[in-house]
C-alpha positions in Angstrom: 72.9 75.0 144.4 75.9 73.6 142.3 76.4 70.3 143.9 80.3 69.6 143.3 81.7 66.2 142.9 85.0 64.8 143.2 86.2 61.6 141.3 88.3 59.1 142.3 89.4 55.7 140.9 90.0 52.7 143.2 93.6 52.8 141.7 94.1 56.2 142.9 93.1 55.1 146.2 95.5 52.4 146.1 98.2 54.6 145.5 97.4 57.3 148.3 97.1 54.3 150.7 100.4 53.2 149.8 101.7 56.7 150.1 99.6 56.9 153.2 101.1 53.8 154.9 104.6 54.9 154.1 103.8 58.3 156.4 102.2 56.3 159.4 105.4 54.4 159.5 107.6 57.3 159.5 105.3 58.4 162.5 105.8 55.4 164.5 102.7 53.3 163.6 103.6 49.8 163.7 101.6 46.6 162.7 99.1 45.8 165.6 98.7 49.6 166.9 95.4 50.6 167.3 94.6 54.1 165.3 91.5 56.2 165.9 90.3 57.9 162.5 88.1 60.7 163.2 87.1 62.1 159.9 84.0 63.1 158.0 83.4 61.2 154.4 86.5 62.3 152.6 89.4 60.9 150.2 91.4 61.5 153.7 89.3 58.8 155.3 90.2 56.5 152.6 94.0 57.8 153.1 93.6 56.8 156.6 91.7 53.7 156.7 93.4 52.0 153.7 96.7 53.1 154.8 96.3 51.6 158.3 95.4 48.6 156.4 98.3 48.1 154.5 100.9 48.1 157.2 98.9 45.9 159.6 97.7 48.5 161.8 94.0 48.2 163.4 91.8 51.0 162.3 89.3 52.3 164.5 86.8 54.8 162.7 85.2 57.2 165.4 82.2 59.7 164.9 83.7 63.4 164.5 82.3 66.1 166.7 79.2 67.7 164.8 77.2 69.6 167.5 79.4 72.0 169.5 76.5 72.4 172.1 77.2 68.9 173.5 80.8 69.2 173.2 81.6 68.0 176.8 79.4 64.8 176.2 81.1 64.2 173.2 84.9 64.6 174.7 83.8 62.1 177.6 82.3 59.6 175.2 85.2 59.7 172.9 87.6 59.5 175.9 86.1 56.4 177.1 86.4 54.9 173.8 90.0 55.3 173.5 90.6 53.9 176.8 88.6 50.7 175.9 90.3 50.4 172.7 93.8 51.0 174.0 94.2 53.6 171.2 97.8 54.8 170.4 97.5 56.9 167.6 95.0 59.4 166.2 94.4 60.7 162.6 91.9 63.5 162.3 91.9 66.8 160.0 92.9 70.5 160.8 89.1 71.4 161.3 88.9 68.9 164.5 92.2 69.0 165.6 91.6 71.9 168.3 88.4 70.4 169.6 90.0 66.9 169.8 93.1 68.2 171.7 90.6 68.4 174.6 90.4 64.5 173.7 94.2 64.0 174.0 94.9 65.8 177.0 92.7 62.9 179.0 94.8 59.8 177.0 98.3 59.1 178.4 98.8 56.2 176.0 98.6 58.6 173.1 101.9 58.7 170.9 100.9 60.9 167.7 98.2 62.7 166.7 98.4 63.1 162.8 96.6 65.6 160.0 94.9 63.5 157.3 95.4 66.0 154.6 99.1 65.3 155.1 99.5 61.6 155.0 99.6 61.0 151.1 102.6 63.1 150.5 105.0 60.3 151.2 107.0 58.0 149.0 104.7 54.3 148.6 105.5 51.8 151.3 107.1 48.4 150.4 106.3 46.5 153.5 104.8 43.1 153.6 101.0 42.6 153.6 99.4 41.8 156.8 98.0 38.3 156.9 94.3 37.2 156.3 93.9 36.5 160.3 95.3 39.5 161.5 93.2 42.1 163.1 92.1 44.8 160.6 89.8 47.0 162.5 87.8 47.5 165.8 84.3 48.5 165.9 82.3 49.9 169.0 79.1 47.8 169.9 75.8 49.8 170.2 75.5 51.9 173.4 71.9 51.0 173.8 72.1 49.5 177.3 75.5 49.2 178.3 79.0 51.4 177.5 80.0 50.6 174.0 82.7 47.8 173.6 85.3 47.7 170.8 85.1 44.4 168.7 87.9 43.2 166.8 87.5 42.1 163.1 90.0 40.1 161.2 90.8 40.6 157.5 89.3 37.3 156.9 86.1 38.1 159.0 85.5 41.4 157.1 85.8 39.4 153.5 83.5 36.8 155.1 80.8 39.6 155.7 81.1 41.1 152.4 80.8 37.8 150.5 77.5 37.0 152.5 76.4 40.9 151.5 77.2 40.4 147.7 75.4 37.3 148.0 72.1 39.1 148.3 72.7 41.6 145.5 71.6 40.6 142.1 74.9 40.9 140.0 74.2 41.6 136.2 77.1 41.2 134.2 75.9 43.2 131.4 75.0 46.1 133.8 77.6 48.5 135.2 77.3 48.0 139.2 76.8 51.5 140.7 76.2 52.3 144.5 75.0 55.6 146.3 75.5 56.0 150.1 75.3 58.7 152.5 75.8 56.7 155.3 78.8 57.4 157.7 82.1 55.7 156.9 82.6 55.4 160.8 79.3 53.2 160.9 79.5 49.3 159.5 76.5 49.7 157.3 78.6 52.8 155.8 82.0 51.2 155.6 81.4 47.5 155.5 78.0 47.3 153.9 78.9 49.8 151.1 82.7 50.6 150.5 83.9 47.1 150.8 81.2 45.5 148.6 82.0 48.3 145.8 85.4 47.7 146.1 85.1 43.7 146.1 83.6 43.8 142.5 85.2 46.7 141.3 82.0 49.0 141.3 81.4 52.7 141.4 80.3 54.1 144.7 79.0 57.8 145.3 79.2 58.8 148.7 77.4 62.0 150.3 78.4 63.3 153.6 75.4 62.3 155.7 75.1 66.1 157.1 74.8 67.1 153.5 71.9 64.6 153.1 70.3 65.6 156.2 70.2 68.8 155.4 69.1 68.4 151.6 67.9 65.0 151.5 66.8 65.7 148.0 70.6 65.4 147.1 70.6 61.7 147.9 67.7 60.9 145.0 69.4 63.3 142.4 72.7 61.5 142.7 70.9 58.2 142.4 69.1 59.5 139.1 72.4 61.4 137.6 74.4 58.5 138.1 71.8 55.7 137.5 73.0 53.9 140.8 71.9 50.2 141.1 71.7 50.1 144.6 71.5 52.5 147.7 70.8 51.0 151.4 69.5 53.3 153.8 67.3 52.6 157.1 63.8 53.4 157.4 64.1 57.3 158.7 65.6 58.0 155.2 62.9 57.6 153.5 60.6 59.1 155.9 62.9 62.2 156.0 62.8 62.2 152.0 58.9 62.2 152.2 58.6 64.9 154.7 61.2 67.3 153.3 61.0 67.1 149.3 58.3 68.6 147.7 56.2 66.4 145.1 57.3 68.8 141.9 
């Protein structure tokens, strides 16, 4: 099967973020507002996340609905996260809007539900940049023993984390840096561990939707080979899945 690719430069992502920021402002999103982003791996996730960053809104990436068989459980958990983080705005896409409508009806503080596909269609914004110690995003703690809790991260804290990650990655000035990742962008390993370091050193990053990797893990290895990637982090189970599902030939 043909493996289609979309190509975006960081400059194009920046331009779309500037335009998305203005759309957010036009819809009442302000600096400091908590904005849930429920989107798959896509250019629209970049529009939403970096658009929020541009105007000082607090981006909160949450996992999108995947299995309709556990829809009630998904709605309950998502409602709880909305309430815990005091989320007032939601960005999703056309595909999940109907499902998330069942979440929205339980959230009295929600002011807007925006479609990601339309965010970048405005003129660029001209508002001041947020400061380094403003909140940039919130992440939820793992739900191993207690209910997940939102943890706020400032721009300065995120950049310190990125610097720490980059200090452990050998950088060869004569070699073009390329990363490859199928890790979800709502997860810290996918967003902070992959996207931000690549952006920080102006490296290429090949992204694969996690559901595509799980269905056909060989795509990950083929992408690494095709693009001559220099780094591709993944948890242990990913390698086990490749051994189990990919034929030697």
